[in-house]
N, C-alpha and C positions, 0 to 999 in steps of 0.2 A: 430410844435409849432404854436399855434394859434396867430392871430394878436395882441391880448391883451398881451399875454405872450411875444411875440416878442418886442412889445413897452416897456413893463416893463423891459425886459432884456437889451435893448438898453439904457434906462434911467439909469439903475443901473450902467452899464459900463461907461456911460458918467459922472455920478457923481463921480465914482472912479477916472476917468481921471482928473476931476475938483479938487479932493482932492490931487492927486499926483502933480498937478501943483502948489500947495500951495495956493489954494482957490482964484486964480487970476480971477477976474470977467472980462467979455467982451469977453470970448473965448468959450462961451457956444455952438455956432454953430460948431466951429472947434471940440470941444469935442464930439458933437452929431455925426458928420460925421465919426470921428475916431471910435466911439463906434459902429456905423452901420457896418463899415468895419470889426471890430473885431468879432462882433456877426455873421455876415453873413459868414465870413471865418470859424468860429468855427462850424456853422451849416453845411457847405459844407464838412468840413473834417469828421464830424460825419456821414454823409450820405455815404461818400465814404468808410469809415471804416467798416460799416455794411455789412456783406456778404449778397448777393442776396439769397432770398429763392428759393430753387429748388422746382419744382413742384413735387408732389407725383405722382407715376404712376397711370395712369387712371384705374379705375375699369372697369369690363366688363359692357357694356351697358345693360340696362334693356331688350332691344329687344333680346340680345343673351341669357339672362337668361330665357326669355320666351320661346325661341326656345328649349332650353335644358329641360324645364319643360314639353313641349309638345311631346318631343321625346319618342318613345316607350321604356319602361324598358325592360331589358333583361329578358327572361323567366328563372325562377328558378325551379328546381325539387322540388316537395313537399318533405319535410323532413320526413314525416310519411312513405312514400313508401320505402325509403332507409333503415329506421330503421326496418321495417317489413321484408324486404329482408335479412337483417343481422340476424335477430332472426330465420328465417326459415333455414338458412344454418347450424346453430349450432347443 
């Protein structure tokens, strides 16, 4: 919550306390401090309830990918020679 939102939230709660007290004047500081306590407690409980994000598994480093790209590919037999050999046997 940004500072402005925090201030607005405390002011809102302080006014609600003023209303509940029967609009008795002269207790504004008491209402403000009580509102601060309420809002801060609420924020602390919200942050405790949120589960901590687990980190995703790390991807392979770019260096490992570069090494794999430079590795020699396995030699494959040309497909045409095997087909020709199969045709001659028939």
